[in-house]
C-alpha positions as MATLAB code, in Angstrom:
seq = 'XXXXXXXXXXXXXXXXXXXXXXXXXXXXXXXXXXXXXXXXXXXXXXXXXXXXXXXXXXXXXXXXXXXXXXXXXXXXXXXXXXXXXXXXXXXXXXXXXXXXXXXXXXXXXXXXXXXXXXXXXXXXXXXXXXXXXXXXXXXXXXXXXXXXXXXXXXXXXXXXXXXXXXXXXXXXXXXXXXXXXXXXXXXXXXXXXXXXXXXXXXXXXXXXXXXXXXXXXXXXXXXXXXXXXXXXXXXXXXXXXXXXXXXXXXXXXXXXXXXXXXXXXXXXXXXXXXXXXXXXXXXXXXXXXXXXXXXXXXXXXXXXXXXXXXXXXXXXXXXXXXXXXXXXXX';
ca = [
     129.712   85.610  132.403;
     128.971   84.605  135.998;
     125.894   85.627  137.987;
     128.269   86.973  140.653;
     128.856   89.925  138.305;
     125.309   91.064  139.084;
     125.605   91.019  142.839;
     125.752   94.078  145.090;
     125.222   94.812  148.785;
     121.666   95.924  149.510;
     121.309   97.233  153.079;
     118.072   96.255  154.792;
     117.442   99.922  155.546;
     117.329  100.669  151.804;
     114.356   98.359  151.206;
     111.171  100.437  151.143;
     108.423   99.036  153.364;
     105.628  101.471  152.487;
     104.845  103.498  149.367;
     105.173  107.265  149.352;
     102.204  109.574  149.016;
     101.378  111.018  146.619;
     102.489  108.411  144.105;
     104.531  110.757  141.926;
     106.521  112.114  144.888;
     108.954  109.180  144.623;
     112.508  110.079  143.624;
     113.631  109.495  140.031;
     117.310  109.002  139.233;
     117.720  110.344  135.696;
     120.346  108.515  133.646;
     119.189  109.793  130.240;
     121.871  112.476  129.920;
     123.851  111.767  126.741;
     126.934  113.116  128.505;
     126.702  110.446  131.170;
     125.580  112.632  134.052;
     123.155  111.450  136.719;
     120.444  113.852  137.847;
     118.205  113.653  140.902;
     114.550  114.321  140.172;
     111.124  113.141  141.263;
     108.638  111.139  139.221;
     106.465  114.222  138.791;
     109.347  115.627  136.686;
     108.842  112.874  134.091;
     106.970  115.073  131.545;
     110.083  117.267  131.315;
     112.046  114.253  130.038;
     109.468  113.413  127.374;
     109.885  114.497  123.748;
     107.293  114.988  121.007;
     106.890  111.687  119.167;
     107.645  109.527  122.205;
     105.387  106.551  122.866;
     105.011  105.640  126.542;
     104.055  101.997  127.058;
     102.383  100.753  130.254;
     101.604   97.239  131.513;
      97.900   97.319  132.371;
      97.809   94.074  134.373;
      96.270   94.103  137.848;
      97.412   92.084  140.834;
      95.034   89.333  141.858;
      94.126   89.014  145.548;
      95.802   85.677  145.279;
      96.800   84.673  148.811;
      94.174   82.431  150.416;
      94.189   81.322  154.058;
      92.288   78.022  154.122;
      92.092   74.919  156.305;
      92.276   71.168  155.784;
      89.237   69.061  156.755;
      91.224   68.133  159.877;
      91.522   71.795  160.812;
      95.173   72.402  159.895;
      96.004   75.755  158.302;
      96.933   75.876  154.599;
      98.129   78.911  152.654;
      97.448   78.908  148.918;
      99.063   81.432  146.614;
      97.401   81.446  143.194;
      99.880   82.074  140.385;
      98.070   81.649  137.084;
      94.633   80.513  135.986;
      94.293   77.540  133.691;
      91.217   75.781  132.322;
      87.991   74.768  134.044;
      88.706   76.498  137.328;
      92.200   75.040  137.815;
      95.071   77.251  138.938;
      98.814   76.822  139.201;
      99.610   77.616  142.808;
     102.079   77.476  145.655;
     100.696   75.622  148.669;
     102.174   75.712  152.163;
     102.516   73.204  153.711;
     102.030   71.194  150.540;
     104.014   67.978  150.746;
     101.464   66.079  152.825;
      98.399   67.289  150.955;
      97.009   64.417  148.911;
      95.414   64.908  145.541;
      91.661   65.275  145.878;
      91.679   66.874  149.345;
      89.155   69.694  149.605;
      90.285   72.800  151.425;
      87.811   74.813  153.441;
      86.974   78.381  154.381;
      84.856   78.826  157.503;
      83.924   75.150  157.385;
      82.786   75.074  153.751;
      84.795   73.395  150.922;
      86.115   76.038  148.524;
      89.106   74.466  146.731;
      90.350   71.049  145.631;
      94.007   69.973  145.651;
      95.173   68.634  142.293;
      98.312   66.990  140.894;
     101.822   68.114  141.705;
     103.636   70.352  139.234;
     107.349   71.024  138.698;
     109.254   73.426  140.966;
     107.151   72.702  144.043;
     103.860   73.912  142.625;
     100.403   72.350  142.746;
      97.232   72.441  140.731;
      94.349   73.899  142.726;
      90.725   73.966  141.531;
      88.534   76.726  142.919;
      85.027   75.505  143.680;
      83.990   79.163  143.884;
      85.506   81.274  141.068;
      84.857   84.413  143.112;
      86.956   83.159  146.026;
      89.964   85.469  145.397;
      87.821   88.598  145.325;
      85.755   87.363  148.291;
      88.504   86.138  150.604;
      91.878   86.701  148.955;
      94.693   88.837  150.349;
      97.115   90.952  148.322;
     100.346   88.929  147.803;
     103.030   91.416  148.805;
     106.658   90.358  148.224;
     108.277   88.612  151.217;
     110.730   91.471  151.807;
     107.802   93.781  152.619;
     106.921   93.131  156.241;
     104.879   96.230  157.023;
     101.089   95.956  156.606;
      99.560   97.745  153.620;
      96.795  100.112  154.713;
      95.217  100.370  151.250;
      95.439   97.333  148.905;
      94.917   99.632  145.916;
      98.343  101.101  146.624;
      99.822   97.863  145.217;
      97.874   98.442  141.980;
      98.580  100.883  139.178;
      95.933  103.529  138.578;
      95.435  102.250  135.009;
      95.366   98.489  135.710;
      92.576   96.673  133.890;
      92.878   92.876  133.809;
      93.471   90.946  137.064;
      95.913   88.112  136.573;
      99.304   88.929  138.077;
     100.906   87.556  141.227;
     102.978   90.723  141.634;
     102.664   94.363  140.599;
     104.457   96.014  137.674;
     106.082   98.255  140.235;
     107.460  101.103  138.106;
     103.885  101.944  137.189;
     102.917  102.370  140.840;
     104.465  105.853  140.703;
     102.238  107.165  137.921;
      99.016  109.124  138.245;
      96.393  109.890  135.624;
      97.256  113.581  135.898;
     100.953  112.848  135.326;
     100.164  110.760  132.249;
      98.037  113.600  130.892;
     100.985  115.960  131.336;
     103.131  113.490  129.362;
     100.570  113.610  126.566;
     100.692  117.399  126.651;
     104.476  117.123  126.255;
     103.909  115.297  122.966;
     103.809  111.634  123.959;
     101.304  108.975  123.039;
     100.376  106.580  125.876;
      99.578  102.951  124.989;
      99.356   99.660  126.859;
     100.428   96.022  126.832;
      99.432   93.191  129.157;
     101.965   90.865  130.771;
     100.963   88.686  133.711;
     103.720   89.127  136.267;
     104.815   85.943  138.031;
     106.576   85.644  141.377;
     109.641   84.117  139.718;
     110.336   87.549  138.259;
     111.670   88.708  141.626;
     113.634   85.620  142.617;
     117.425   85.533  142.376;
     119.117   83.668  139.561;
     120.616   80.698  141.413;
     122.551   79.124  138.545;
     126.235   80.056  138.422;
     125.858   81.146  134.814;
     122.827   83.067  133.492;
     122.605   80.795  130.469;
     121.866   77.881  132.821;
     118.945   79.660  134.474;
     115.494   78.213  133.735;
     113.336   81.238  132.972;
     109.701   81.241  133.977;
     106.961   81.571  131.387;
     104.553   84.511  131.394;
     101.503   85.352  129.309;
     101.776   88.529  127.203;
      99.621   90.493  124.804;
     100.593   93.478  122.651;
      97.564   95.068  120.947;
      97.905   95.929  117.267;
      97.444   99.656  117.987;
     100.279   99.552  120.529;
     102.597   97.770  118.112;
     101.891  100.247  115.316;
     102.510  103.166  117.676;
     105.863  101.685  118.724;
     106.989  101.104  115.144;
     106.329  104.756  114.255;
     107.622  106.278  117.507;
     110.572  108.623  117.803;
     111.378  106.789  121.039;
     109.646  103.940  122.850;
     109.581  104.656  126.591;
     108.744  101.484  128.520;
     107.468  101.826  132.080;
     108.808   98.779  133.881;
     110.760   95.647  133.054;
     107.529   93.717  132.468;
     106.576   96.156  129.713;
     110.043   95.715  128.197;
     109.635   91.950  128.292;
     106.231   92.066  126.574;
     107.448   94.340  123.766;
     110.692   92.459  123.194;
     108.843   89.116  123.322;
     106.600   90.331  120.518;
     109.670   91.501  118.595;
     111.647   88.277  118.949;
     108.719   85.900  118.430;
     106.842   87.797  115.744;
     103.655   87.114  117.722;
     101.358   89.679  119.299;
     100.341   87.396  122.162;
     101.176   84.093  123.753;
     103.647   82.932  126.362;
     107.267   83.939  126.638;
     110.383   82.618  128.375;
     112.495   85.467  127.038;
     115.482   86.016  129.347;
     117.190   89.317  128.552;
     120.850   89.331  129.590;
     123.901   91.380  128.547;
     124.535   90.856  124.858;
     120.833   90.929  123.968;
     120.008   93.232  121.031;
     116.918   95.313  121.829;
     114.499   95.693  118.962;
     111.839   98.005  120.389;
     112.605   99.832  123.635;
     114.729  103.002  123.705;
     114.090  104.319  127.221;
     113.231  102.389  130.374;
     111.755  103.630  133.627;
     112.132  101.046  136.380;
     112.510  100.565  140.112;
     115.707   99.324  141.754;
     115.968   95.537  141.766;
     117.262   92.707  143.903;
     120.852   91.523  143.468;
     121.289   88.627  141.028;
     117.678   88.894  139.807;
     116.582   88.448  136.208;
     115.353   92.062  136.335;
     118.822   93.315  137.214;
     120.327   91.303  134.354;
     117.830   92.958  132.012;
     118.867   96.373  133.296;
     122.530   95.489  132.759;
     121.715   94.486  129.192;
     119.931   97.814  128.688;
     122.388  100.163  130.402;
     125.634   98.245  130.072;
     128.203   98.219  132.910;
     126.994  101.686  133.899;
     124.264  100.037  135.957;
     126.785   99.715  138.798;
     127.432  103.481  138.853;
     123.689  104.165  138.848;
     123.052  101.775  141.733;
     126.042  103.056  143.688;
     124.759  106.621  143.358;
     121.252  105.560  144.382;
     122.554  103.813  147.494;
     124.916  106.673  148.340;
     122.136  109.257  148.162;
     119.472  107.304  150.018;
     117.124  106.085  147.292;
     114.513  103.542  148.409;
     114.792  100.128  146.719;
     112.468   97.372  145.447;
     108.678   97.302  144.953;
     107.664  100.325  147.042;
     110.923  102.162  146.403;
     112.025  104.970  144.117;
     112.680  104.748  140.373;
     115.270  105.432  137.706;
     115.042  106.213  134.017;
     117.743  105.399  131.463;
     118.342  105.308  127.742;
     119.474  102.136  126.015;
     123.206  101.777  125.580;
     124.364  101.753  121.972;
     127.554  100.176  120.714;
];
């Protein structure tokens, strides 16, 4: 299986630059029809697709204001993108420009030292120690994906309404469409709503560059599946996962037998799903690990779904529209 099999042409005009208002007005391409039909809906129609006994699972992570615009002691500009917090104030980060920054250099904000440059890490990353733990909330900027070039008027629009724990470098984007009122209507339709926590890393959105998926080095992400969530999933009629990050957390718990930890789980065609029955997700970049997960979930039909979405003007990627599909069964 070559990565080329997961390529498609994504026109620039199909990439959403701003989110729709209200949140649940986004389009929803419904691929849950057992007969194979595709139906055009909106996200606010989601409760009509829910059955009694369903368990809807959300990723409650919040995006950290992780992009910092700092300066070197000499005055040169440095951009730091915090990826994941470690111990004693140290963070794994991307630093630009980073090659000439020596270990021990203190970066400044408005003339005051606020961060220290640490050792180099694999894949072009650096350790950065924050001298002020509150720096991200005080001076950080929301780290929108590079394909979004329009300014975001309200940073909360890149957060889910139910997010709880800051720690992600990117949003669990399928959840951006949901409102508290919509979730309440899903409960009224007979669903239970529970949560997991998976810290979303930037590598999630990057293309798979290896020629074969099995040669791709998957990034590691922290996950946690509460006991109450796991019990609800085991007794559910159907597990409806909102977003690929939610799928990854649940399937990581299934494959590892652990309720929390770190996972490098890379879901590709041929993977046998143990938990998730229905997935709601946005439309993903060509050759991305997220698209390979969708192909594993939907089978070859993913191409028909994407072709229909492109033909009918759906908006793609983080601020785009969504789809919902049932897991393919052999």
